[in-house]
C-alpha atoms as one frame of an Amber mdcrd trajectory, in Angstrom:
protein
 -78.659  74.856  58.012 -75.551  74.317  60.799 -76.946  70.973  61.966 -77.639
  69.641  58.139 -73.753  70.514  57.468 -72.729  68.707  60.632 -74.763  65.697
  59.692 -73.496  65.813  55.931 -69.703  65.778  57.584 -70.732  62.788  59.825
 -72.156  61.048  56.527 -68.716  61.837  54.778 -66.821  60.613  57.801 -68.732
  57.185  57.637 -68.297  56.715  54.136 -64.695  55.507  54.176 -65.618  52.676
  56.959 -68.430  51.612  55.219 -66.588  51.141  51.935 -63.902  48.831  53.961
 -66.854  46.888  55.411 -68.614  46.459  52.003 -65.050  45.663  50.069 -64.452
  43.161  53.004 -67.629  41.576  52.113 -67.359  41.460  48.228 -63.761  40.785
  48.270 -64.582  37.848  50.806 -67.394  36.691  48.291 -64.789  36.971  45.324
 -61.566  34.952  46.950 -64.471  32.144  48.247 -65.698  31.992  44.220 -61.784
  32.240  43.281 -60.995  29.304  45.933 -63.160  27.232  43.959 -61.995  26.095
  40.463 -64.335  26.492  37.599 -64.394  22.816  36.568 -64.569  21.450  40.019
 -68.080  20.226  41.773 -68.438  22.651  44.907 -71.468  22.239  47.150 -71.683
  25.407  49.077 -74.603  23.488  51.159 -71.839  21.202  52.442 -69.513  23.655
  54.350 -65.942  22.982  54.265 -64.880  21.744  57.645 -63.917  18.793  59.536
 -66.809  15.874  59.506 -67.121  12.569  60.507 -70.437  12.061  60.563 -73.244
  12.472  57.919 -73.666  15.773  55.952 -76.623  17.731  54.502 -77.807  15.790
  52.183 -80.722  12.945  52.033 -79.532   9.702  50.149 -80.959   6.510  49.040
 -79.502   3.590  47.405 -80.315   0.708  44.810 -78.737  -2.574  43.889 -76.900
  -2.803  40.708 -78.639  -4.847  37.706 -77.774  -8.730  37.679 -74.671  -9.506
  36.078 -73.760  -5.964  35.205 -71.002  -6.114  38.225 -68.675  -9.031  38.873
 -69.929  -9.843  42.129 -73.090  -7.483  42.700 -72.998  -3.833  43.968 -74.870
  -1.415  45.903 -74.808   2.031  44.978 -75.694   5.044  47.823 -76.184   8.544
  46.177 -77.341  11.921  47.113 -81.076  12.605  46.462 -81.236  16.253  47.013
 -77.643  17.539  45.885 -77.407  18.878  42.268 -75.680  17.074  40.065 -73.357
  16.052  38.518 -71.650  13.714  41.179 -68.436  12.288  41.522 -68.070   8.567
  42.451 -66.145   6.080  44.579 -65.946   2.507  44.008 -65.077   0.530  47.780
 -63.606  -2.942  47.261 -63.944  -5.680  49.911 -61.149  -7.330  52.172 -60.256
 -11.026  52.122 -63.379 -12.853  53.140 -65.269  -9.742  53.409 -68.560  -8.570
  52.000 -70.183  -5.002  51.391 -72.149  -5.312  54.897 -68.803  -4.931  56.392
 -68.082  -1.246  55.283 -71.661  -0.202  54.179 -71.406   2.886  56.608 -69.092
   4.428  54.269 -72.374   4.866  51.591 -74.598   7.233  53.834 -71.448   8.971
  54.740 -70.285   9.841  51.437 -73.414  10.113  49.898 -74.780  12.727  52.313
 -71.931  14.858  51.851 -72.607  14.708  47.727 -70.378  11.961  46.917 -71.491
   8.567  45.070 -70.036   5.594  46.803 -70.580   1.866  45.464 -69.850  -0.940
  47.753 -68.997  -4.047  45.918 -68.565  -7.898  46.529 -66.181  -9.873  44.850
 -66.861 -13.146  42.679 -65.591 -15.051  45.832 -64.490 -13.916  49.144 -61.350
 -15.540  48.243 -60.515 -13.749  45.315 -56.612 -12.431  45.083 -55.491  -8.926
  45.208 -55.006  -9.290  41.165 -58.501 -10.462  40.679 -59.797  -7.747  42.957
 -58.281  -4.998  41.244 -59.866  -6.289  37.551 -63.148  -6.447  39.280 -62.991
  -3.134  40.611 -62.132  -1.697  37.188 -65.171  -3.470  35.833 -67.306  -1.737
  38.313 -65.809   1.624  37.579 -66.744   0.732  33.830 -70.302  -0.387  34.792
 -70.869   2.915  36.757 -70.008   4.923  33.879 -72.559   2.935  31.994 -75.037
   3.958  34.569 -74.636   7.492  33.421 -76.360   6.493  30.134 -78.519   3.504
  31.188 -82.640   3.815  31.052 -83.834   3.395  34.474 -80.847   4.290  36.238
 -81.333   6.598  39.151 -78.276   8.365  38.312 -78.817   8.638  34.558 -77.080
  11.947  33.376 -76.201  12.682  36.863 -72.336  11.447  37.012 -69.370  13.251
  36.121 -67.466  10.316  34.719 -64.455  12.394  34.836 -64.570  12.269  38.502
 -64.131   8.597  39.688 -61.782   7.401  42.651 -60.906   3.929  43.958 -60.912
   2.808  47.255 -60.426  -0.421  49.347 -59.945  -2.332  52.597 -57.024  -5.229
  52.974 -56.916  -6.882  49.927 -59.392  -4.301  48.439 -56.859  -1.610  49.432
 -54.052  -3.264  47.317 -56.365  -3.848  44.519 -56.798  -0.102  44.711 -53.045
   0.281  44.572 -53.183  -1.486  41.232 -56.277   0.332  39.923 -54.502   3.659
  40.811 -51.695   2.978  38.299 -53.794   1.152  35.552 -57.575   2.617  35.285
 -57.320   5.396  32.888 -58.666   8.827  34.346 -59.028   7.822  37.863 -59.001
  10.811  40.005 -58.155   9.619  43.494 -56.887   6.412  45.154 -57.703   5.862
  48.897 -56.889   2.405  51.035 -57.420   1.378  54.271 -54.966  -1.268  56.055
 -54.012  -2.162  52.390 -52.493  -5.615  51.422 -50.052  -6.351  48.701 -47.541
  -8.965  49.826 -49.539 -11.696  47.951 -50.164  -9.427  44.579 -48.393 -10.454
  41.463 -48.686  -7.093  39.626 -45.938  -4.800  40.119 -48.561  -1.550  40.244
 -49.359  -2.682  43.719 -46.244  -1.269  44.854 -47.236   2.474  44.324 -44.183
   3.288  41.929 -46.450   3.901  39.315 -49.425   5.793  40.876 -49.563   9.150
  39.477 -52.859  10.353  41.250 -53.847  11.591  44.637 -53.448   8.759  47.243
 -54.664   8.596  50.792 -53.778   5.555  53.113 -54.896   4.638  56.273 -53.431
   2.070  58.770 -53.318   1.009  62.379 -50.052   0.828  64.408 -51.682  -2.175
  66.304 -52.040  -3.791  62.928 -49.331  -6.613  62.881 -51.322  -8.869  60.246
 -50.028 -10.491  57.328 -53.051  -8.881  55.532 -52.375  -5.068  56.442 -49.569
  -4.697  58.616 -45.915  -5.264  58.231 -45.010  -1.887  56.802 -47.389  -2.448
  53.520 -48.888   1.096  53.565 -45.495   2.863  54.509 -43.775   1.162  51.623
 -46.672   2.346  49.177 -46.758   5.637  50.728 -42.976   5.851  50.207 -42.944
   4.687  46.605 -45.589   6.848  45.268 -43.477   9.350  42.947 -42.257  12.647
  44.081 -44.699  15.517  42.642 -47.981  13.425  43.457 -50.306  14.455  46.263
 -50.157  11.786  49.001 -51.328  11.443  52.897 -50.480   8.606  55.210 -52.255
   8.325  58.450 -51.378   5.513  60.857 -53.734   5.453  63.756 -52.277   4.552
  67.182 -55.354   3.007  68.451 -56.597   0.250  66.006 -55.746  -2.834  64.198
 -56.844  -4.503  60.867 -60.251  -4.713  61.333 -61.326  -0.947  62.337 -62.143
   0.301  58.995 -65.652  -0.408  58.450 -67.057   3.429  58.669 -65.889   6.872
  58.993 -65.929   6.855  62.960 -64.963   2.973  63.529 -61.079   3.932  64.228
 -61.620   7.418  65.526 -63.294  10.349  64.100 -60.253  11.678  62.364 -60.574
   8.901  59.645 -63.866  10.243  58.296 -62.473  13.761  58.605 -59.438  13.083
  56.470 -61.042  10.807  53.951 -63.944  13.159  53.329 -61.285  16.123  53.088
 -59.064  14.428  50.813 -62.150  13.365  48.293 -63.637  17.093  48.251 -60.233
  18.430  47.486 -59.021  15.950  44.755 -62.127  13.944  43.712 -64.525  16.974
  43.686 -61.514  19.396  42.911 -62.997  21.689  45.726 -59.698  23.027  46.977
 -61.473  24.985  49.726 -61.147  21.626  51.566 -57.328  20.978  51.330 -56.943
  23.090  54.790 -58.345  20.073  56.721 -56.007  17.928  55.395 -53.849  18.379
  58.649 -52.443  15.999  61.307 -55.192  14.902  63.651 -54.354  16.009  67.192
 -54.812  12.604  68.902 -54.458   8.786  68.228 -51.593   9.556  65.785 -48.704
   6.917  65.584 -47.352   8.262  62.175 -48.674  11.242  59.724 -46.905  12.057
  56.493 -48.032  14.170  53.640 -46.574  15.513  50.464 -47.688  18.013  47.481
 -51.003  19.011  49.773 -51.846  22.606  48.877
């Protein structure tokens, strides 16, 4: 009887500690669930972190039907991630074509985000023309959600579209960020607006979360001369924004998530997960890189 009483007492002594452990487990689970808003796209197979390489999902690609986009486009999409998917449209630099930045397609698709690489009508199109074409492709991708035969039919969240671009494509993205209704995010690489006619390329009318990348060695007319810096400063107070100027690169280092350095891909992914998907668990990774930083600024990042 005495042994039974002692055993019961030991169990009683353990119960508070067990309660703390179980409470921690369940409160941690609850906290994780609460950290992801109910209307966000949260993919728990893709654990929040700093990634510059491909993610956990398989991906495939297809070409958009002829004449459905101004210059043609290729769609990279996840094949084993549960829909719906958010989407980005990437617009090319001056004289550039899709092949120059196609590595961004598998990167984002393998992390659960559809990425569309597009060509402009001609490689010499203006910033303003590229913006119009970028918006045409965004419209075409909304149609993909209902087109019979589309691999993405019924799988897109058409309220979670974003725009991105390089050089003149970056300037086009700045225009689109102010003009395209319902757009969620804007992302530019070595953006150019010096030849743009549309004043929306200045950033003053941008009201959506925007991330800007540039290189400190970029002294070109196409992406240097403080163009990205100026747009960052012009984006109005209260709008989430981030500017990363890498210390080690020039104008032609933006063809993939690791071409400049690994922190570009990490920041780009965390930004899109946070603001395009709405999964705020990724916001903690929008921080200053430990290396290759000439300038780093952010505002209104949670």
